[in-house]
C-alpha positions as CSV (number, residue, x, y, z in Angstrom):
1,M,83.5,74.8,26.6
2,G,83.5,78.6,26.7
3,T,81.4,81.4,24.8
4,N,83.0,84.5,23.5
5,K,80.0,87.1,21.9
6,K,78.5,84.6,19.1
7,T,81.0,81.4,19.2
8,L,81.0,78.6,21.5
9,L,84.4,77.1,22.1
10,I,84.4,73.4,22.8
11,S,88.0,72.3,23.6
12,S,89.5,68.7,24.9
13,L,92.9,68.0,25.9
14,S,94.1,64.1,26.3
15,S,97.4,62.5,26.8
16,E,96.8,60.1,24.0
17,L,95.1,62.7,21.1
18,G,96.4,66.0,22.6
19,K,94.1,69.0,22.4
20,V,91.1,69.1,20.2
21,E,89.1,72.4,19.3
22,E,85.8,73.0,17.3
23,Y,84.3,76.4,17.1
24,L,80.4,76.8,16.5
25,D,78.3,80.0,16.0
26,I,75.7,80.4,18.5
27,D,72.7,82.7,19.5
28,K,73.0,84.1,23.1
29,N,70.5,86.0,24.7
30,I,73.3,87.4,27.5
31,D,76.2,89.4,27.3
32,D,78.4,87.4,29.9
33,D,80.8,85.0,28.7
34,I,80.7,81.6,30.4
35,E,83.6,78.9,30.9
36,I,82.3,75.6,32.2
37,S,84.4,72.1,32.5
38,Y,82.5,69.0,32.3
39,S,82.9,65.2,31.3
40,S,83.0,64.7,27.4
41,R,81.9,61.5,27.8
42,Y,78.9,62.7,29.5
43,M,78.4,65.1,26.8
44,M,78.8,62.3,23.7
45,E,76.4,60.4,25.5
46,A,73.8,63.0,26.1
47,L,74.2,64.6,22.5
48,R,74.2,60.9,20.9
49,T,70.3,60.8,22.3
50,F,69.3,63.8,19.7
51,E,68.4,62.8,16.1
52,E,68.4,66.8,14.9
53,E,71.0,68.6,13.8
54,E,70.0,71.8,15.9
55,I,69.8,71.5,19.7
56,L,69.1,74.0,22.5
57,I,72.3,74.0,25.0
58,L,71.6,75.9,28.0
59,L,74.5,77.4,30.1
60,N,73.5,79.6,33.0
61,S,77.0,79.9,35.0
62,D,80.0,77.8,35.7
63,V,78.3,75.9,38.6
64,K,75.1,75.2,37.1
65,P,74.2,72.2,35.0
66,I,74.1,72.3,31.5
67,I,70.6,71.4,29.9
68,I,70.3,70.1,26.6
69,K,66.7,70.2,24.7
70,N,65.5,68.9,21.8
71,I,63.9,72.1,19.9
72,H,61.1,70.3,18.6
73,D,60.4,67.4,21.1
74,E,60.1,69.2,24.9
75,S,60.0,65.8,26.3
76,L,63.6,65.0,25.4
77,I,65.9,67.0,28.1
78,Q,69.4,66.0,29.1
79,L,71.2,67.2,32.3
80,I,75.1,67.4,32.5
81,L,76.6,68.5,36.0
82,P,79.9,70.6,35.7
83,I,83.1,69.8,37.2
84,K,85.1,72.1,39.3
85,T,88.4,73.1,38.4
86,Y,90.7,75.2,39.7
């Protein structure tokens, strides 16, 4: 996952499926770009808990956890730990 200006790139590479990329429009409150690696399985499990179309995905750096929040219900929060890639 990486940010660039007003775009979020979500990509995945699998020997069975090949490479998949999805671009999403985002609102950012900082100018820095972030690249972060994480388990796609954990991300999908976290996203399945939300019923709304709009959620908050909070990224602070490539070494801090990803926080996913429901916009309308503050009691639903998911946390995904990044994976170190060298």
